[in-house]
SEZAVEX-975631 format. One record per residue (C-alpha): residue number from 1; residue in one letter; z, x, y. Coordinates in steps of 0.02 Angstrom, whole numbers, plus 50000, padded with zeros to 5 digits. Each point is the difference from the previous one (the first is absolute). Layout:
BEGIN
[node NUM "A" [Z X Y]]
...
//
This chain:
BEGIN
[node 1 "M" [49111 50453 49354]]
[node 2 "N" [49843 49896 49941]]
[node 3 "N" [50090 49853 49957]]
[node 4 "R" [50056 49973 50180]]
[node 5 "I" [49905 49923 50135]]
[node 6 "S" [49988 49976 50165]]
[node 7 "I" [50065 49843 50096]]
[node 8 "K" [49897 49962 50180]]
[node 9 "E" [50097 49900 50115]]
[node 10 "K" [49917 49833 50050]]
[node 11 "K" [49977 49986 50169]]
[node 12 "E" [50119 49863 50023]]
[node 13 "V" [50146 50112 49954]]
[node 14 "V" [49976 50155 50114]]
[node 15 "I" [50152 50038 50087]]
[node 16 "D" [50047 49989 50169]]
[node 17 "P" [49997 50198 50054]]
[node 18 "T" [50170 49963 50073]]
[node 19 "V" [50195 49993 49954]]
[node 20 "V" [50089 49841 50066]]
[node 21 "D" [50171 49997 50004]]
[node 22 "F" [50134 49870 49944]]
[node 23 "L" [50147 50071 50045]]
[node 24 "N" [50097 49861 50069]]
[node 25 "P" [50012 49862 49874]]
[node 26 "D" [50153 49861 50025]]
[node 27 "F" [50085 50025 49842]]
[node 28 "L" [50013 50113 49874]]
[node 29 "Y" [50006 49959 49805]]
[node 30 "I" [50109 50144 49897]]
[node 31 "P" [49994 49957 49805]]
[node 32 "I" [50164 49979 49905]]
[node 33 "T" [50063 50015 49843]]
[node 34 "R" [50176 49929 49934]]
[node 35 "D" [50018 50211 49945]]
[node 36 "D" [49965 50080 50170]]
[node 37 "T" [50142 50036 50130]]
[node 38 "I" [49994 49921 50161]]
[node 39 "K" [50046 50111 50141]]
[node 40 "V" [49998 49885 50127]]
[node 41 "K" [50112 49816 50027]]
[node 42 "T" [49867 49848 50081]]
[node 43 "N" [50006 49950 50187]]
[node 44 "S" [50039 50209 50006]]
[node 45 "E" [49869 50104 50101]]
[node 46 "V" [49910 50132 49929]]
[node 47 "Y" [49916 50165 50088]]
[node 48 "K" [49820 50046 49941]]
[node 49 "E" [50015 50135 49855]]
[node 50 "Q" [50165 49939 49960]]
[node 51 "L" [50062 49967 49809]]
[node 52 "I" [50006 49828 49956]]
[node 53 "V" [49975 49999 49812]]
[node 54 "K" [50040 50123 49849]]
[node 55 "S" [49907 49972 49858]]
[node 56 "A" [49939 50073 49832]]
[node 57 "R" [49819 49969 50081]]
[node 58 "G" [50032 50145 50131]]
[node 59 "D" [50125 49959 50149]]
[node 60 "V" [49930 49874 50160]]
[node 61 "Y" [50008 50051 50178]]
[node 62 "S" [49947 49839 50118]]
[node 63 "P" [49828 50029 50089]]
[node 64 "V" [50064 49940 50160]]
[node 65 "S" [50170 49980 50085]]
[node 66 "G" [50075 49813 50015]]
[node 67 "K" [50106 49882 49912]]
[node 68 "V" [50017 49947 49827]]
[node 69 "I" [50000 49821 50017]]
[node 70 "G" [50009 49947 49812]]
[node 71 "K" [49902 49996 49843]]
[node 72 "T" [49864 49890 49903]]
[node 73 "S" [49925 49966 49855]]
[node 74 "S" [49841 49942 50087]]
[node 75 "M" [49896 50150 49990]]
[node 76 "L" [49922 50116 49856]]
[node 77 "V" [49985 50150 49973]]
[node 78 "G" [49832 50005 49892]]
[node 79 "N" [49990 49841 49916]]
[node 80 "Q" [50198 49981 49955]]
[node 81 "K" [50116 49907 50090]]
[node 82 "M" [50145 50113 50103]]
[node 83 "D" [50154 50019 50105]]
[node 84 "C" [49959 50064 50163]]
[node 85 "M" [50099 50092 50112]]
[node 86 "V" [49939 49914 50182]]
[node 87 "I" [49999 50111 50139]]
[node 88 "E" [49965 49923 50160]]
[node 89 "N" [49912 50119 50144]]
[node 90 "D" [50048 50062 50149]]
[node 91 "F" [49857 50086 50047]]
[node 92 "R" [50117 50147 50087]]
[node 93 "E" [49971 50112 49854]]
[node 94 "K" [50190 50072 50003]]
[node 95 "T" [50028 50142 49897]]
[node 96 "K" [50165 50102 49955]]
[node 97 "K" [49985 50170 50079]]
[node 98 "R" [49971 50105 49832]]
[node 99 "M" [50030 50181 49948]]
[node 100 "S" [49828 50086 50076]]
[node 101 "A" [49894 50071 49851]]
[node 102 "T" [49947 50181 49972]]
[node 103 "K" [49886 50047 50117]]
[node 104 "Y" [49866 50061 49894]]
[node 105 "I" [49983 49921 49816]]
[node 106 "H" [49969 50167 49920]]
[node 107 "D" [50178 50052 50003]]
[node 108 "F" [50077 49862 49892]]
[node 109 "E" [50076 50070 49834]]
[node 110 "K" [49918 49901 49840]]
[node 111 "E" [50159 49927 49961]]
[node 112 "E" [50034 49924 50171]]
[node 113 "M" [49817 49927 50036]]
[node 114 "L" [49997 49919 49814]]
[node 115 "D" [50207 49926 50055]]
[node 116 "L" [49901 49936 50162]]
[node 117 "I" [49877 49922 49925]]
[node 118 "E" [50085 49923 49873]]
[node 119 "K" [50128 49951 50137]]
[node 120 "Y" [49861 49893 50099]]
[node 121 "N" [49905 49934 49858]]
[node 122 "V" [49846 50049 50100]]
[node 123 "C" [49890 50063 49849]]
[node 124 "H" [49914 49891 49848]]
[node 125 "H" [49953 50146 49873]]
[node 126 "P" [50146 50125 49930]]
[node 127 "I" [49973 50169 50040]]
[node 128 "T" [49992 50149 49887]]
[node 129 "T" [50108 50131 50042]]
[node 130 "K" [49933 50118 49867]]
[node 131 "G" [49811 49946 50004]]
[node 132 "K" [49854 50135 50064]]
[node 133 "T" [49896 49882 50059]]
[node 134 "L" [50017 49879 50172]]
[node 135 "L" [49858 49891 49994]]
[node 136 "I" [49992 49857 50175]]
[node 137 "N" [49913 49829 49954]]
[node 138 "G" [49893 49971 50182]]
[node 139 "I" [49879 49876 49904]]
[node 140 "D" [50038 49828 50022]]
[node 141 "S" [49980 49890 49850]]
[node 142 "D" [49929 49864 50025]]
[node 143 "P" [49812 50014 50096]]
[node 144 "Y" [50054 49885 50109]]
[node 145 "E" [50153 50064 50042]]
[node 146 "H" [50015 50135 50137]]
[node 147 "T" [50192 50016 50021]]
[node 148 "Y" [50020 50200 49939]]
[node 149 "S" [49809 50033 50104]]
[node 150 "Y" [50084 49932 50179]]
[node 151 "L" [50205 50070 49950]]
[node 152 "I" [49915 50173 50010]]
[node 153 "N" [49889 49954 50157]]
[node 154 "T" [50163 49973 50061]]
[node 155 "H" [50087 50116 49941]]
[node 156 "G" [49890 50122 49915]]
[node 157 "A" [50099 50168 50093]]
[node 158 "K" [50187 49934 49947]]
[node 159 "I" [49910 49979 49838]]
[node 160 "L" [49926 50177 49985]]
[node 161 "E" [50169 50052 50078]]
[node 162 "T" [50106 49936 49847]]
[node 163 "I" [49897 50040 49859]]
[node 164 "D" [50017 50197 50053]]
[node 165 "A" [50182 49962 50044]]
[node 166 "L" [50008 49921 49811]]
[node 167 "C" [49877 50132 49928]]
[node 168 "S" [50131 50154 50052]]
[node 169 "I" [50182 49913 49954]]
[node 170 "L" [49941 49972 49821]]
[node 171 "E" [49911 50145 49979]]
[node 172 "V" [49819 49917 49949]]
[node 173 "E" [49896 50120 49945]]
[node 174 "T" [49827 49885 50043]]
[node 175 "T" [50023 49853 50130]]
[node 176 "I" [49826 49856 49993]]
[node 177 "L" [49976 49881 50132]]
[node 178 "A" [49880 49884 49915]]
[node 179 "I" [49869 49887 50131]]
[node 180 "T" [49843 49918 49962]]
[node 181 "N" [49836 50085 50079]]
[node 182 "N" [49963 49834 50098]]
[node 183 "D" [50164 49990 50111]]
[node 184 "T" [49894 50086 50136]]
[node 185 "R" [50139 50008 50134]]
[node 186 "N" [50137 50075 49866]]
[node 187 "V" [49858 50111 49939]]
[node 188 "I" [49970 50063 50177]]
[node 189 "S" [50166 50020 50031]]
[node 190 "L" [50104 50053 49857]]
[node 191 "T" [49850 50165 50006]]
[node 192 "N" [50039 50044 50176]]
[node 193 "N" [50171 50034 49964]]
[node 194 "I" [50033 50003 49810]]
[node 195 "G" [49985 50195 50050]]
[node 196 "T" [50158 49997 50072]]
[node 197 "Y" [50082 49969 49853]]
[node 198 "P" [49916 50124 49860]]
[node 199 "N" [50118 49955 49863]]
[node 200 "I" [49911 49784 49995]]
[node 201 "T" [49834 50010 49943]]
[node 202 "L" [49894 49841 50031]]
[node 203 "K" [49917 49902 49882]]
[node 204 "L" [49821 49898 50030]]
[node 205 "L" [49996 49886 49867]]
[node 206 "P" [49836 49870 49990]]
[node 207 "D" [50069 49829 50072]]
[node 208 "I" [49987 49914 49811]]
[node 209 "Y" [50107 49877 49938]]
[node 210 "P" [50133 50022 49914]]
[node 211 "M" [50029 50177 50052]]
[node 212 "G" [50152 49947 50110]]
[node 213 "F" [50103 49943 49845]]
[node 214 "K" [50148 50128 49950]]
[node 215 "D" [49951 50033 49836]]
[node 216 "I" [49817 49997 50049]]
[node 217 "L" [50011 50140 50149]]
[node 218 "I" [50099 50117 49867]]
[node 219 "K" [49856 50016 49864]]
[node 220 "N" [49874 50050 50146]]
[node 221 "V" [50081 50103 50119]]
[node 222 "L" [50126 50099 49841]]
[node 223 "S" [49966 50126 49888]]
[node 224 "K" [50092 49960 49836]]
[node 225 "K" [50098 50176 50053]]
[node 226 "Q" [50042 49926 50146]]
[node 227 "I" [50080 49856 49914]]
[node 228 "S" [50073 50067 49829]]
[node 229 "K" [50105 50119 50149]]
[node 230 "G" [50055 49844 50117]]
[node 231 "F" [49961 49927 50134]]
[node 232 "T" [50057 49879 50152]]
[node 233 "Y" [49890 49859 50048]]
[node 234 "L" [50020 49940 50152]]
[node 235 "T" [49913 49848 50146]]
[node 236 "V" [49976 50033 50156]]
[node 237 "Q" [50124 49869 50051]]
[node 238 "D" [50136 50095 49911]]
[node 239 "I" [49964 50143 50105]]
[node 240 "Y" [49993 49907 50159]]
[node 241 "N" [50172 49951 49952]]
[node 242 "I" [50083 50153 49961]]
[node 243 "Y" [49936 50078 50174]]
[node 244 "N" [50085 49840 50070]]
[node 245 "V" [50168 50066 49887]]
[node 246 "L" [49997 50176 50025]]
[node 247 "K" [49949 49989 50176]]
[node 248 "R" [50098 49864 50067]]
[node 249 "K" [50116 49926 49855]]
[node 250 "K" [49909 49841 50018]]
[node 251 "S" [49951 49873 49887]]
[node 252 "M" [49875 49918 49956]]
[node 253 "T" [50019 49847 50096]]
[node 254 "E" [49789 49958 50025]]
[node 255 "K" [49834 50049 49943]]
[node 256 "L" [49846 49969 49991]]
[node 257 "V" [49880 49868 49911]]
[node 258 "T" [49843 49921 49974]]
[node 259 "I" [49946 49838 50042]]
[node 260 "S" [49829 49948 49935]]
[node 261 "G" [49917 49879 49887]]
[node 262 "N" [49861 49872 50074]]
[node 263 "A" [50101 49876 50049]]
[node 264 "V" [50082 50117 50156]]
[node 265 "E" [49870 49998 50117]]
[node 266 "Q" [50033 50182 50067]]
[node 267 "P" [50074 50092 49853]]
[node 268 "L" [50112 50166 50053]]
[node 269 "V" [50149 50120 49969]]
[node 270 "A" [50177 49917 50096]]
[node 271 "N" [50160 50116 50032]]
[node 272 "V" [50129 49872 49944]]
[node 273 "K" [50199 49975 49964]]
[node 274 "I" [50060 50028 49816]]
[node 275 "G" [50090 49833 49981]]
[node 276 "S" [49893 49893 50115]]
[node 277 "S" [49880 49844 49920]]
[node 278 "M" [49843 50013 49922]]
[node 279 "A" [49963 49834 50080]]
[node 280 "D" [50069 50070 50183]]
[node 281 "I" [49897 50149 50005]]
[node 282 "I" [49828 49902 49943]]
[node 283 "K" [50053 49889 50138]]
[node 284 "N" [50007 50123 50127]]
[node 285 "C" [49884 50118 49950]]
[node 286 "C" [49836 49914 49946]]
[node 287 "D" [49917 49859 50009]]
[node 288 "V" [49979 49913 49828]]
[node 289 "V" [49819 49868 50017]]
[node 290 "N" [49993 49933 49837]]
[node 291 "R" [50184 49959 49920]]
[node 292 "K" [49943 49967 49834]]
[node 293 "Y" [50052 50166 49954]]
[node 294 "F" [50114 50108 49857]]
[node 295 "I" [50089 50107 50038]]
[node 296 "V" [49995 50177 49902]]
[node 297 "V" [50115 50152 50056]]
[node 298 "N" [49963 50197 49949]]
[node 299 "G" [49813 49984 49974]]
[node 300 "L" [49867 49868 50001]]
[node 301 "L" [49951 50048 49838]]
[node 302 "A" [50135 50080 49902]]
[node 303 "G" [50133 49898 50106]]
[node 304 "R" [50115 49859 49969]]
[node 305 "T" [50010 49831 50056]]
[node 306 "L" [50134 49919 50095]]
[node 307 "K" [50017 49795 50000]]
[node 308 "S" [50060 50009 50184]]
[node 309 "L" [50011 50096 50183]]
[node 310 "N" [50166 49980 49984]]
[node 311 "S" [50019 50157 49919]]
[node 312 "V" [50114 50147 50072]]
[node 313 "M" [49901 50134 50059]]
[node 314 "T" [50076 50141 49876]]
[node 315 "S" [49971 50201 50001]]
[node 316 "D" [49895 50000 49857]]
[node 317 "I" [49861 49892 50082]]
[node 318 "R" [49857 50080 50058]]
[node 319 "S" [49872 49852 50004]]
[node 320 "I" [50004 49827 50048]]
[node 321 "F" [49844 49899 49975]]
[node 322 "L" [49947 49807 50037]]
[node 323 "S" [49852 49984 49907]]
[node 324 "V" [49889 49847 49956]]
[node 325 "K" [49985 49973 49807]]
[node 326 "D" [49813 50036 49925]]
[node 327 "E" [49932 49830 49936]]
[node 328 "A" [49906 50096 49895]]
[node 329 "I" [50002 49926 49811]]
[node 330 "E" [50072 50124 49849]]
[node 331 "K" [49848 50001 49883]]
[node 332 "K" [49997 50052 49827]]
[node 333 "C" [49977 50186 49967]]
[node 334 "I" [49853 50104 49981]]
[node 335 "N" [50065 50131 49908]]
[node 336 "C" [49947 50098 50132]]
[node 337 "G" [50126 50145 49960]]
[node 338 "L" [50029 50028 50180]]
[node 339 "C" [50195 49942 50013]]
[node 340 "N" [49994 50148 49829]]
[node 341 "S" [49898 50133 50079]]
[node 342 "K" [50087 49984 50175]]
[node 343 "C" [50170 49991 49979]]
[node 344 "P" [50075 50162 50041]]
[node 345 "V" [50139 50032 49872]]
[node 346 "G" [49877 49962 49846]]
[node 347 "L" [50053 49822 49974]]
[node 348 "N" [49908 49865 49919]]
[node 349 "P" [50034 49830 50122]]
[node 350 "K" [49896 49884 49872]]
[node 351 "Y" [50095 50037 49868]]
[node 352 "L" [50161 50021 50093]]
[node 353 "K" [49957 49811 50041]]
[node 354 "E" [49956 49930 49823]]
[node 355 "H" [50146 50070 49915]]
[node 356 "K" [50167 49967 50089]]
[node 357 "K" [50100 50121 49878]]
[node 358 "A" [49880 50154 50052]]
[node 359 "D" [50101 50154 50114]]
[node 360 "R" [49979 49971 50165]]
[node 361 "S" [50124 50127 50073]]
[node 362 "K" [49877 50127 50064]]
[node 363 "C" [49916 49877 50109]]
[node 364 "I" [50043 50050 50183]]
[node 365 "K" [49930 49830 50054]]
[node 366 "C" [49880 50061 50130]]
[node 367 "G" [49881 49848 49991]]
[node 368 "L" [49864 50062 49963]]
[node 369 "C" [49929 49922 49840]]
[node 370 "T" [50018 49834 50090]]
[node 371 "Y" [49894 50076 50170]]
[node 372 "I" [49876 50052 49893]]
[node 373 "C" [49990 49863 49874]]
[node 374 "P" [49830 49898 50043]]
[node 375 "S" [50051 49856 49907]]
[node 376 "K" [50129 50013 50118]]
[node 377 "I" [50157 50000 49841]]
[node 378 "N" [50172 50025 50061]]
[node 379 "F" [50069 50112 49884]]
[node 380 "K" [50165 50045 50121]]
[node 381 "T" [50069 49833 49930]]
[node 382 "C" [49995 50106 49827]]
[node 383 "L" [50064 50187 50037]]
[node 384 "G" [50135 50065 50024]]
[node 385 "G" [50051 50160 50047]]
[node 386 "K" [50078 50097 50146]]
[node 387 "D" [49992 49986 50195]]
[node 388 "G" [49882 50144 50065]]
[node 389 "E" [50120 50084 50122]]
//
C-alpha cells in the first residue's frame, strides 16, 4: 500500500459532529424520461413512498406526501437538463397502510429478499447469490467526505443486524466490514457490539487514499482465492437501504450527504430528501461565506463539477462541495515521478497526458495525481476511466 497517501483535512473543512435534518422542502423534483411510465396524474394527491414512476433505471417512490403540480424542464440531473415531475410537499408525510414486513429479517428466503430489493430499487451494487464472501465498504471514498462514517455511527446496530442476516440468507463463508482505523467513534462502537455477530469480521484499514474506492478496497482486503470463488461487494448505504426494505418495506426517500468545502462556514452532514433541489439544501443547511465557488459532488478530489446548484439531489449523491478555486498557476512538469509512483493502479499520468491514444481504461479517476503534483498540473482533464464506486 506504499503507493497510497494519507490526506489530512484542513482546519476549515472539519465536519460538525451533529447531523442536520432538511426533510421539509417545499417542492420535490423527480427526473423522468420518455420511456418511463408515469403512475400518477397532474393535480393528483400522492402518499409518501407511493410508486410514482416505473422506469428501466428502477422504480421511483414519492419522497413526500403532497400534490403533483406538473412538469418542469429547468432542473439539472448531473449537468444535463432533464424533465422532472414536480411534487408540492404538504408536510404531512402521509403513507398508505402497508403490509408489515417480517419481524426478523433473518427469516427471509433468498429469492424473496432479492425480489424485494429489486422492487424497491435500493441497492446500487449487484448481489452475487453464489459468492462465498460478502465485503461491506464502510470507508468514505473521499478524505473530505463523512457520509458513510456518520451512517455507521447513526445506524450501526441496524447495519450489523442486516449484514448478519445477509450472511445467513446468502450462505456466505466470510463476511467482512471494512472501516478505517482512525474512525474512532465507529471503531469503539463496532468493536463493542460486533461480538454479538460472530459471522462478521471487522477489518480496520489505514486511513490512506483512495482506500474507499471499490477496486482498491477489494485488492487490499480479499485474497485471490476469495476473489476467484466469487464475492458480493456492498456499501453501508446499500446495507441500510436493505434494512429498511426488509424491516419496513420502505423505499429510499432520504439519505445522508456531506456538505463541505472552504466556501462553507461550517461543513456538516445533512439528512435530506431525495428529489430536493441542491440550492434548497444549501440555503437551509449552511452558510456560504464566499460566492466565488465551484460545485463538486461525490468527492473533492475525484468528484465531478456541476454547472449549477439548480440540480436534483439523486440517490447516488454522497457529498456536495462548494470550494473557492485554487489560484495557483499550473507550471511545467519537473519530472519528479510522483504521479507515477503514487498512482494506485500503476498508471503513468504524465504519459497519458502526453499521449492522447494511450489506454486510460484502468484509471479509477481518484484525482491523486492532480492532488500530489508539485507543478499543479490538472491530470483530471485528460484521464478517463470508471467511477470509484
